[in-house]
N, C-alpha and C positions, 0 to 999 in steps of 0.2 A: 577440539573448538572448544570446550570448557575454562581448558586452561589459559587461552589465548586469550578470550573473551575478560578471563581476568586482571589478566595483565595489559589488556585496553582501562579496563573499569581503573587498574592504581595509574595506571600512566596519565589517565585523562583528571584523576584529584590530581597525581604531582604534579600536574602541568598547569590545572583552572589560577591560579597564584597568578604566577607567571601571565598567562593569555590577560588574567582579565587585567595586573597591572598596565601593560602593552597596549591592550582596548583606551584603559582609561585613561592612557600616557598623549592618547591624540583628541582626548576627547574634552573641551569644557564649554563651563556653562556662564551665559553672558545673565544675570538679577538686574529686573530696576523692577524698584518699587512703589508701581506707577501705571502710569500707561504708554504703553514704547513706542505707541504712535506719535507720543509730543519728547522722544526722548533719541533722537536721528542716530547722533552717536552714540550709544549702546547698537544699533542698529549694525551701524558700519563696525562696529569690535566686530560682532556676529559672521557682516556676511563677510569680510577677512579674515576674520579666522577659517571660515568654511574656506575660501578662498585658498589659503593656505595649507590647505588638506585634514586640518582637524576637522571630528566632528561638534555640533554647538547644536546646546539646548536654551531657547530663549525661552528666559521668564517672565513673565510680568505679570502685579497684580493689583487689581482694584486699591484703590488708599484704604477700603470699609466703609460701615455704614455712618454714613455719617449723625446718630441719635450715636454713639459710642463715645464715649468719652474717652478723654489718653489712655489711660491705664486698659480700661476694657480694648479698647481699639489696639494698643502696642499687644495683647497679648492673645490679640485675637489673628494679626499677624502674624505674630515669633514664630505659633502652633502651626497657623497654615503652612508659610514659606519650608521650615523646620519639618512639615509630613511631605511638600512639596520634593525636596531637595530630596532627603532619604528614599524617596520614589524613585530619582533621579538613577542613572546607571554613575558610578563614581566618574569622579574627570580631576585631570590633572591641574585645571586652573576653572579656581570660581570668579569669574569678572561682575564687580557688583561698582554699579553707580551710587555716588553719595551727592547733593541728596537723594533722594529721603533713605535715610541710614538709618532710623530709628524702629522697628529692631533688625532692618537686616543684617547691620557692621555682624552683631552679634552672634548671629542666628548663623552666620554662614563658616565666620571666624568657628564657631564650634562643628557644625556638620564636617568641616575643611581639617580639622584635628579627626574624628571621624574616621573619615576616606580617603586623609595622608591628600588632601587637593589643600594645593597654593592658592592663598585668597589676593585677586586682584584690586585695588578696589580706585575708581575714576574717580579724582574728585574735581567734582563740576561746581561747587560753593560750598559756603556752608549752610549745613542747619538747621541749627544753633541762628544765624544769621537773618533765617528766612522768618522764623520763628519768633525774633524779638521785632517783627517789622507787626507784630498782632499783638505781642502781650509786652512788647517794652524787655531794651537787655537786662535790666538787671531780676523781669519774672524770677520768678521756682525754679520755673520748669523749663524755661530760657536754660537757665542757669544749668542744672541736671541734663539740659539735653549738652548744651556744653562742655563738661564733664566724658558725659558718656562718649560724645565724637571722639575728643581727645583721647584717651582711655582705651579705647579697644580699637579708632583706628594708627594706632603702634602694634597691634598684634597683625597687620598683613603682614605679605609678602614683596609685594611689589604694588608702585603708589605711581600714577598716571597727572599728570593734573593741568588744565587749562592755560598758565598763566605762569609766569617766571615770577611774577609776582607772587604765586599762590606757591609756588614752589618756595619760595623764599619766605614764606611765611611760616609756612609747617614746617620745614627745617630749625628758624627763628625758636618760634615760637610754642612745637608740637614733637618737634623733636623725630617728622617723618622726613625720611628722605624720597620726596617725589622725583621722577619726570618729565616734564615738557612735551604735553603732547597736545601741539593746539589744533584747534577745532579745523578743518580744512574743508572744502566743496565734493559736491560726489563730481562724480564727472559730466552730469546730468544738467545741472547748473552751468550754464552757455549763455552765450549774446544769442537772440531768436531771430532765427532769416527772416525776411520783411512778410515773405509768403506766408513761414507761418503765424506772425502777429498777424496777416486781414483775418488767416484763418478764425484763430483763437479770439479776435475781437468781433467777429462777425457769430460766433460760436455764443460769448458771452453778452451782444445784445440782443437775445435774442429772451434776453431775464431781464437782464440790465439798463437803460435809457442813459445811461452816461456812456454808452460804448457804440449809441447807437447815432447814424449817421443823422444832420439837423436837415439837410438837405437832400430830397433823393433826384438821383439822378437825370437829365431830362429824357437820354434816351434807355433802349433795355442794352446799352453793349457793355455798359460796367454796374459794378458790384461796389456798395460804398461802408464802409464804417466810421465811428464819426475818426480815426487817424488815419485809415488806410482807403486807395482804392483800389481797385482791378480791372481789368482790360479783358471782356471777357473774351475779344477773341483771340489777343497773343497770349492771355494768361498773364503778362504782366504786373506788378504790383509795386504802388510808389506809395508815400507818405505825402495825405492833402496837405498841397500852399495851405499854410493857414492852424493848422490840425492846432487841440491842446495838446496842451502837456498834461505828458499820462506820471503820475507818482503814487508811489509806491507805499507799506506804512503796515509793517505788518507787527502785536501787537497782541501781548495777552489783557488788554482794559482795565488796567490796573490802577495810572493814579496819573498821570499825566494829563492836563485840562487837554486834550482832544480836541473839540469844539471850535480850542480858540483861536488854529494852528489857521484850519481854510477862513475863516473868520480872518485873521488878520493883515493874509492874503486877499482876499476882496479889498480889504479896506486899499492898500496900496494899490489896485485893480483901478478903481476911481478916483483915485488920484490925479487919475492920467501918465502913470508911469508904463512904458511899452512892453508889456507884459502879458501875457497869452493866456485864454481860458485855462483852467486847471480842473483835471479832475484827477481827485485823491479818492485813492483804492484804500479801504486797510481792511487785514486782513486779520486772523486770527479769532479765538473765544478766551471770553474770564468774564468774571462773576460781575462786572458794570457795563457789560455791551450792548444792552437791552437799555440800558438807561443810557448812556451817551448817545446811540440809536438813535435812541429818543428826542434829544436834546438837538444834534444834528437835523434832523425830521423839520425840525420848528424855523428851522434855517432858510431863511430865504436869497438867496446867492445870488447875483449875477455871470459873474467870473467863475464861480464854484462850484462844480458837483461833488460830490463823494458816494461812494458804491463803498459796501460793506458787503461782497459774493459771500458765497460759500464755495468755494475751488473744485474741484478734485485734485487728487491727485499730483496726477499727469500735469495738470493745466497753471501749476504756482511756481515752475520753475522759467516755463517758458512765456507766463506774466513780466518777473523780474527780467527775464530776455528781454522783452517788447521796452519798459517802463525807458524815463528818463532822466528820474531821481527818486532815490530811496530814502526814508526817514526811520530811525531804525530809534525807539523810546524805551529802553530797557534801561530800568535803572539799576545797579548791583546792590544788593545786600549788605553782601561784605566790601568789594572797593574791585575783588581780585579776581570774579570773571570776567570770558568777554561773549558780547550775544552771535548765539547763531545765524538771525537774522541778517548779517552786517557780511557774514560768510560767506551765506549763502548768497548776497546782492553783490559780491566782489567777484564772486566766480563767474558771474551771468556780465563783469566789467561794468555794475551799473554804482555812477557816485552814490554817496553816501551821506547825509546830515546825520550826526546820530546826541543825542544829550551827553555830557561828557561826565566818567569821577576818574577813577585812580588812575585804570589802568589800559582805561581803554587806549591809550596812544602802542600799546600794543601790538590794536588793529589796525585803526583809525592812524593815516598821518597827517594831519590839518593841512588844508593848504595843498595837498600830493597826491587826494586819491577818493579826498571829501573835507567836510566839518564839523567841526563840535560846536555844538550849541550851549548853554546853561537856562534859557527859557526860552517860551514860546515867542516874546519878543521881537530876540536874538534868529530865532532859528525863520523868522517872519523878513528878519533884514537883509538874512542869508540865502532868503527863496526871491529874493527884492532880485539879488545881483547873481545869480544863478540863471531865473528865466526872463531876466534883461531881450530884449532884440532874440527873444529863442524863434527857431534854431536856429544859435550865432556859430557858423563853425570855428572859427577864434576865438570863442566863448571858455567859459571856466570849465562849464560841465563838458564838453568836448577834451577837454586837456587833459581831467581827473579821467575821462576815459579813455583815450588817449596811452594817461599814467596807468592804467588797469592791464589794460591791454599788454603792455612791453613788460611789465613786471613778472611772468614768469613763474606765475605761484605755484606751487607744489596743489595740488588735489589732492586728499583722503587716501587714495590708495597706497601712494610712494613715501606720504608721509607714515602712513602706519607699517609701512616694510622696513623702513630703515630707523625707528624708532621704536617698535613695540615688536617686532616679529624677533631681534634678537633677545630681548628680555623673556620672550615664552620656549625657545627654544632649544636654549644656552643648557646644556646639563647639569 
């Protein structure tokens, strides 16, 4: 009996490295040096890896106390990230979002060397270009960040990026070979049936006046929102005749003068154009939200209502699928990334007006699935054209929506399985 126990112990010790390696081969760590909730692409990576049979550990980190200066902050994050990664089971791959990549790229590469993990960097943008918006492109900290990103970025085993323009830039200027994985909408981003629209509008109407009906029905058989009405007897839901147009914009509240957009539309409506009333819903959070919200609250529009709601996670796709037009104010620091918010809008077959920049054409095809603009005045002209005689079945809005329906765009799962899965399953 003792001999059998000794033999079993020896066999276990001999097989332990093999078993550990086999376990690690199906384990992936997904790292975001920031708020995972605001990184849907990395959430999608984690879900797709799990669906493909991998064991997934998702690590998200707060940026660190604001009182800490760059040097102390970087050291704090590096030590904390290193500790977390070393306490995690060994992984075959470490998926890392960049930016932010300082100090995450170096730490993940170092842990990969110790644990024989392959580092996969998903390039969403360049971190140094974002820092350059604050400090200027020639600031020593920005130049140091660029060197760091370029040097350690070359040490990765696999690289993904969000546009062909970024893939070409990485290859030409950084000598980094990457594979383009376009952002794609998740399956729950889709057009919202009119009955679910009504439920959403009634729910939001309890908190936000723009969603409430201006006129209560004279009988008790009709339930009405600002956009829809439901016959209580038959349960049938229809759009109201003469309803307002619903515009949705998701923004980080960082730069473009938001109050001017509804103001320009208000001036056009007052000039006698055949334009509907407009409900402008602005979602998102950012450092200037309170400032802009205060400015908007001081406006007294007759034809425009502005709402800045807090939405539950499941309500945001429903809102996009219920809207008539999306507006994107994303301004790329590098000119090489694309706004995820437009991807989600297109998943809901929602036409978009978007601020133009270098590679936006890879997503928004002007005059086909939306329009691009350079300033608030040009956006106002586009709104005038799109909402003239609203809702016009033969108008541009319906033409764009029809094109989006017929495009049969891939969803995230399909795109990921075609592009990424072969990279992480090859021997």
